[in-house]
N, C-alpha and C positions, 0 to 999 in steps of 0.2 A: 510741489512734491510729485503729484502725479498728472503731468502735464498733458498726457494723452486723453485724459478726462475733462480738461478745459472746454468749456462751452456746451457741454452736453445739458440739455433741457433749459438753455438760457443762462445758465449759474456759471459765472466768470471765475469765481474762487472755490470750486468744489475740490477739497483736499482729501476726499475718503471716498470708498464704495458704497453704494446705497445697499439697504438690506435686500432688496431684490436681486441685485448683482451678485451678492455673496450667496444668496439662496441658490441662483441657477448653478453656481460654482460647486456648492456642496451637493447638490442633486446630481450633477455629472459625475463627481468624485464617487458618490454612493452607488451609482449605476455601473462605472467601471470596477468597482470593488466586488459587487454582486456577480458581475459577470466573470470575473477572474478567480473567485474564491474556490469553486468547484475544481477548476483546473488545478490550482495550488494545492488543494486538499488532496487530489490523487496523486500528484507528484511528490508530497511528502509521504503518502503510504508506499509508493514506488522505493523512496530511500529506505524505508523502514524495512520493507520486503527483502533488500539486499542483504541485511543481516541473516534473516531467516534463510534465504536462499545459499549463503555461503556456509551456514551449520548444516543444512539438509544435505548439500553435496558432499561435504565431510563426511556425514553419516553413510551416504551412498559407497563412497570409495570404501570405507571400512566394512560396509556390508558387503560388497563384491569380494574384498580379500578374504572374509570370513566365509563366504559362499565357495571361493576356490579351494579353501582348506577343508571344509566340512560337507560340501555338496548341498548345502541349503543356508538360507539366510538366517541370522541370529535372532531370537525372539524380543531381545531387549538391548539397550544400550550397554548394560553391565558385561555382555558376552563379548563386546567388541573392544578392540585395542585402539581407542581413539579418545582424545581428550576434547571436550566440546564446550565452547564457551557459554555461560548462561546468558540467553538473548534478553535483551532490555526491553522489547516492545512485543513479545511473544511469550505464550505459555507452551514450553514443548512437551511433546508425548512421543517418546522414542520407542514404544512397542509396536510390534507388526500388528496390523489390523485390516479391516476392508472399509472400504467406503463406496457409496452407490448414489448414483443419481438418475433414479428412475430405471436404469437398465441393470445389466448383471453387475454384481459387486466387483470391485477392483481391490486387489491386494496392495497395501500400502506398507512402506517399512518405517515410517515416522510421519508425524505430523506437528504442525504449529499453528497454535489459535492466536490470533491477534488479541492483544490485551484490551485493545479499545473496542473489540467485539464486531461481529459482521461478517468475518470470513476466516477460513482455515486453510492453510497450504499443507498439501499431502505429498509426500515423497512416494512415487510409484516404484515398483521394482525394476522397471527399465530405466530408471533415473530422471525421468521426467517429473516435474512438479505441476501439480494441478490444484486449483482453487475451487472451494465451495463456499457459498450456497450455489447450488447448480443452475438455476436459471440465468446466471451470467451477471447481469448488472454491474456490481462493484468489481467482479473478477475480471470481467472483459476491459473495463475501464482502466484497470491497472497493468492491462497487456497479457494476461493469461490466457491461454486457449480454453474453449468449453470443455468441461469435464468429459 
């Protein structure tokens, strides 16, 4: 059956792997899984962030249209002429607010908090999307610029 194992350690009829060989293979697989899990986790978060980014950009376009007509941004989503789907992976807050990261506060038009916790995406008045918590960590790993 396993002809390539024939003759190992003087046994001619070895038909199976030893416990040691299986242990080494399992150790290697566990090491590979441990090394790839953080990358896979960030990749999954980036995919989920696409949903939030699309919603925030739709809100931004509606806010810009509102600003052209009224010379100011709308205070909430109710004032805008836009239908926004309910995000599956985020808790939205479409009211204008401010956010800061140690510096002066920045006006934001909307924000989305990840339902798995840990970070929030903010839509700024210039259309850019920033991420908090401020020290970076998770936000920079997902490709967002520092706040």
